[in-house]
C-alpha positions in Angstrom: -0.4 16.0 -5.0 0.2 12.7 -6.7 -2.3 9.8 -6.6 -2.0 6.0 -6.5 -4.6 3.4 -7.1 -5.1 0.1 -5.3 -6.0 -2.8 -7.7 -8.5 -5.2 -6.2 -6.9 -8.6 -5.4 -9.5 -10.1 -3.1 -8.1 -9.2 0.3 -10.9 -6.8 1.1 -13.6 -9.0 -0.3 -13.4 -7.0 -3.6 -13.4 -9.9 -6.1 -16.3 -11.9 -4.6 -18.7 -13.2 -7.3 -16.0 -13.2 -9.9 -14.9 -16.7 -10.9 -11.2 -17.4 -10.2 -10.3 -18.0 -13.8 -11.6 -14.4 -14.6 -10.0 -12.6 -11.7 -6.6 -12.0 -13.3 -8.2 -10.5 -16.4 -10.2 -8.1 -14.2 -7.0 -7.1 -12.3 -4.8 -6.8 -15.4 -7.4 -4.8 -17.3 -7.8 -2.3 -14.4 -4.0 -2.0 -14.2 -3.6 -1.3 -17.9 -6.4 1.2 -17.6 -4.6 3.0 -14.8 -1.3 2.8 -16.8 -3.0 5.0 -19.5 -4.7 7.5 -17.2 -4.0 10.0 -14.4 -2.6 7.6 -11.7 1.1 7.9 -10.7 1.2 4.4 -9.2 -0.8 1.2 -8.7 -0.8 -0.8 -5.4 -1.6 -4.2 -3.9 -1.7 -5.4 -0.3 0.6 -8.0 1.1 -1.8 -10.4 2.7 -2.8 -14.0 2.4 -6.3 -14.1 4.2 -9.3 -11.9 3.6 -10.4 -9.2 6.0 -12.3 -8.4 8.1 -12.6 -12.2 8.6 -10.6 -15.0 7.1 -12.7 -16.7 4.4 -12.1 -19.1 1.5 -12.4 -16.2 -1.0 -9.4 -15.2 -3.1 -6.5 -13.2 -1.9 -3.9 -13.0 -4.7 -0.2 -12.9 -3.6 1.5 -9.4 -3.8 4.9 -10.0 -5.3 3.5 -12.4 -8.0 1.2 -9.6 -9.0 4.1 -7.1 -8.9 6.0 -9.2 -11.5 2.8 -9.6 -13.6 2.1 -5.9 -13.6 5.7 -5.2 -14.4 5.3 -7.1 -17.6 1.8 -5.9 -18.6 2.2 -2.1 -17.9 4.7 0.4 -19.3 4.5 3.7 -17.3 2.9 3.4 -13.9 4.9 2.9 -10.7 4.3 -0.4 -8.9 3.9 -0.7 -5.1 2.7 -2.8 -2.2 1.1 -1.3 0.9 2.8 -2.9 2.5 5.1 -5.9 2.3 5.4 -7.6 5.7 9.1 -7.9 6.4 8.9 -11.2 8.2 7.0 -13.0 5.4 10.2 -13.3 3.3 13.9 -13.3 4.1 15.1 -9.8 3.4 17.9 -10.6 1.0 15.6 -12.9 -0.9 13.1 -10.1 -1.0 15.8 -7.7 -2.3 16.5 -10.2 -5.1 12.8 -10.5 -6.0 12.3 -6.8 -6.0 15.4 -6.2 -8.1 14.3 -8.7 -10.7 10.8 -7.1 -10.8 12.3 -3.7 -11.2 14.3 -4.9 -14.2 11.1 -6.4 -15.7 9.3 -3.1 -15.2 12.0 -0.9 -16.6 12.7 0.7 -13.2 9.2 1.3 -11.8 9.0 -0.7 -8.5 8.5 0.9 -5.1 9.1 -1.0 -1.9 6.3 -0.5 0.6 7.5 -2.2 3.8 6.3 -2.6 7.3 6.3 -4.9 10.4 3.1 -6.8 9.7 0.1 -7.2 11.9 -2.5 -9.7 10.7 -2.1 -12.4 13.4 -4.4 -15.0 11.9 -2.5 -15.3 8.7 0.9 -15.2 10.5 0.0 -18.2 12.5 -1.8 -20.0 9.7 1.3 -19.8 7.5 3.6 -21.0 10.2 5.3 -17.7 11.0 4.2 -17.6 14.7 3.4 -14.2 15.9 6.4 -12.6 17.5 6.1 -9.5 19.7 5.9 -6.1 18.1 9.5 -5.5 19.2 10.7 -8.5 17.3 8.7 -7.6 14.2 10.0 -4.0 14.2 13.5 -5.2 14.9 13.3 -7.4 11.7 11.9 -4.4 9.8 14.9 -2.2 10.9 17.5 -4.9 10.0 15.7 -5.9 6.8 15.5 -2.4 5.4 19.3 -2.0 5.9 20.0 -5.3 4.2 17.8 -4.4 1.2 19.3 -0.9 0.9 22.9 -2.3 0.9 22.1 -5.1 -1.5 20.6 -2.7 -4.0 23.4 -0.2 -3.7 26.4 -2.6 -3.7 25.1 -5.8 -5.4 26.5 -7.8 -2.6 25.6 -7.7 1.1 26.8 -9.1 4.4 25.0 -8.4 7.7 25.3 -9.7 11.2 22.2 -8.7 13.2 20.1 -9.9 16.0 17.4 -11.2 13.6 19.1 -11.7 10.3 22.5 -12.9 9.2 23.7 -12.6 5.6 27.1 -13.7 4.4 28.2 -12.3 1.0 24.8 -12.6 -0.7 25.0 -11.5 -4.3 22.1 -9.5 -5.6 22.8 -9.0 -9.2 21.6 -7.6 -11.4 20.8 -4.6 -9.2 17.6 -2.5 -9.7 17.6 -0.1 -12.6 16.7 2.9 -10.4 19.6 5.1 -9.1 20.3 4.4 -5.4 18.0 1.4 -5.5 14.3 0.9 -5.1 12.5 3.7 -3.2 11.5 2.7 0.4 8.0 3.5 1.6 8.1 2.7 5.3 4.5 2.3 6.4 3.0 2.7 9.9 2.6 5.3 12.5 4.3 3.7 15.5 5.9 6.7 17.1 8.9 5.2 19.0 10.2 2.7 16.5 8.5 2.8 13.0 8.7 6.5 12.5 12.3 6.5 13.7 13.1 3.8 11.1 11.3 5.9 8.5 13.4 8.9 9.5 16.6 7.0 9.0 15.9 5.1 5.7 12.6 6.1 4.0 12.0 8.2 0.9 8.3 7.9 1.6 6.1 7.4 4.7 2.5 6.3 4.9 0.2 6.9 7.9 -3.3 7.9 8.9 -5.3 10.3 6.7 -7.1 11.8 9.8 -5.9 15.4 9.9 -5.1 15.9 13.5 -3.4 12.5 13.8 -1.5 13.2 10.5 -0.2 16.5 11.8 0.9 14.8 15.1 2.7 11.9 13.3 4.4 14.5 11.0 5.7 16.3 14.1 7.0 13.0 15.5 8.7 12.1 12.3 10.3 15.6 12.1 11.7 15.1 15.6 13.2 11.7 14.7 14.7 13.3 11.6 16.4 15.9 13.8 17.7 13.2 16.1 19.2 11.0 13.4 20.4 13.9 11.1 18.2 13.4 8.1 16.1 15.9 6.1 12.5 15.8 7.1 11.4 17.8 4.0 13.0 15.1 1.7 10.6 12.5 2.9 7.3 12.4 1.0 4.4 11.8 3.4 1.4 9.8 2.1 -1.9 8.5 3.3 -4.4 5.9 2.1 -8.1 6.7 1.4 -11.1 4.5 0.9 -12.9 6.1 -2.0 -16.5 5.7 -3.2 -17.4 8.6 -5.4 -20.8 9.7 -6.5 -22.5 12.6 -8.3 -24.9 13.1 -5.4 -25.6 12.0 -1.9 -28.1 9.5 -3.2 -25.6 8.1 -5.7 -23.0 7.6 -3.0 -25.5 5.8 -0.8 -26.5 3.5 -3.7 -22.9 2.7 -4.3 -22.3 1.9 -0.7 -25.4 -0.4 -0.7 -24.1 -2.3 -3.7 -20.8 -2.9 -2.0 -22.5 -4.1 1.1 -24.9 -6.4 -0.8 -21.9 -8.1 -2.6 -20.3 -8.9 0.8 -23.4 -10.3 2.5 -23.4 -14.0 2.0 -19.6 -14.2 2.4 -19.5 -12.4 5.8 -22.2 -11.8 8.4 -24.4 -8.7 7.9 -23.0 -7.0 11.0 -19.5 -7.4 9.6 -20.4 -6.0 6.2 -22.0 -3.0 8.0 -18.9 -2.4 10.0 -16.8 -2.5 6.8 -19.0 0.0 5.1 -19.0 2.3 8.1 -15.2 2.1 8.3 -14.8 3.0 4.7 -17.2 6.0 4.7 -16.2 8.0 7.7 -15.0 11.6 7.8 -11.4 10.7 7.1 -12.3 8.7 3.9 -12.6 9.8 0.3 -16.2 8.6 0.2 -18.8 11.2 -0.9 -19.5 13.6 -3.7 -16.5 15.1 -5.5 -16.9 18.4 -3.7 -16.8 16.6 -0.3 -13.8 14.5 -1.2 -11.8 17.5 -2.5 -12.4 19.3 0.8 -11.4 16.3 2.9 -8.2 15.5 1.0 -7.2 19.2 0.8 -7.2 19.3 4.6 -4.5 16.6 4.7 -2.6 18.1 1.7 -2.4 21.4 3.5 -0.7 19.6 6.4 2.0 18.2 4.1 0.5 15.1 2.6 1.9 14.9 -0.9 0.6 11.6 -2.0 -2.9 9.9 -1.7 -3.3 6.2 -2.4 -7.0 5.4 -3.1 -8.8 2.2 -2.7 -12.1 1.9 -4.6 -14.2 -1.0 -3.2 -16.2 -1.2 -6.4 -13.3 -1.1 -8.8 -13.6 -4.7 -10.0 -17.2 -4.2 -10.9 -17.7 -0.6 -11.9 -15.1 2.0 -12.9 -17.4 5.0 -13.1 -16.4 6.2 -9.6 -12.7 6.0 -10.6 -13.4 7.9 -13.8 -15.3 10.6 -11.9 -12.4 10.9 -9.4 -10.0 11.3 -12.3 -12.1 14.0 -14.0 -12.9 16.1 -11.0 -10.8 15.3 -7.9 -7.3 14.7 -9.2 -7.2 18.0 -11.3 -8.5 20.0 -8.3 -5.7 18.7 -6.0 -2.8 18.2 -8.2 
C-alpha cells in the first residue's frame, strides 16, 4: 500500500485555538515534514465552511494551498479530496492545475467529485442543483480537463459547459496530463464516470461496502471497455493512534475538548464517534494494522489518513509512520 496524509486546513475544526497569522506556518511545517518522511502524497479538502456546522473558524482554500505546497515541498504528491467540479469553470480549473503542476515539478493529482455541502453552495451563490446536474457537470468537466491537458487547446459543446478553443498552455509536466482521482461511491453515475476516465477512485473504507463498490466499478469497466485492474482504489481513514487503549482515549478526549466552545458538546461527541468507529484508523497500532489490512486484502492500494490532532501533536503521525506503514507497505 501507499499512504497519503491530510494537512489540517481548518475545515474539520482542526486549527481552532491557533491564531490566523500562525496557521500557514503550522500547515507548511507539517507539509515539509511529510515531504521528508514516509508519505507518498499530501491532501487538502475543497470546502469553504467548517463541518459539522458552519462556524466563523478558518477554512483555507484548497487550490491556493496546492500552489503554496507546490512551491514549498520537493518530492511529495499534492492532492485534493476532492475538488468540487461546480465551484470552478472546468477549463479554468484545468489551467490552474496545469500551472500548479509546473510549479511543483509534476506532482499534482486531481481529486474531483460532484460536491455535496449544500450550506456552502448556497452561501457562495452556486445554488444547489440536483445530483443529476452536479454529476453531469462532473462528467463533462473531467472530459474538458483531460482534453485540455492532452492537447493544450480544447473545444467542447455539452449540456452544462461550452468551451470554444480555450488554450491551456503550458500543459502539465506529467505525461498524459494530471492523474484523475474520481471520488465518490454513487453506483449508477459516479463509478461509471470513474470507470471511463479515472486512474484512481476513492470510496468507503468499510470492508463490505468497499467490496461491493469494487464489484460495481468492475462492472462499469466491462461495460465501457476499460481495464478495472489499472484503476487504483483508495479509501480515507480518520487516524488517531496511541500506544495503548488509554492513550487512544486520552487523545480522543483532547480532540473533543478543543472543539467544545466552538460547537455544542453533542456535536463534538458525534464527531468523535464518527472518527473512531470500526472502519476508522483510530486505535493502537495493532488494531489499525488489522483494520486497514482487511481493506487492503480487498484491493485497496492507497490509504489517505486524516489525523485530527496533526496541528497540535505529531506523535501519533510518527507512531503511524514507524509501525503501521511498514507493516502494510
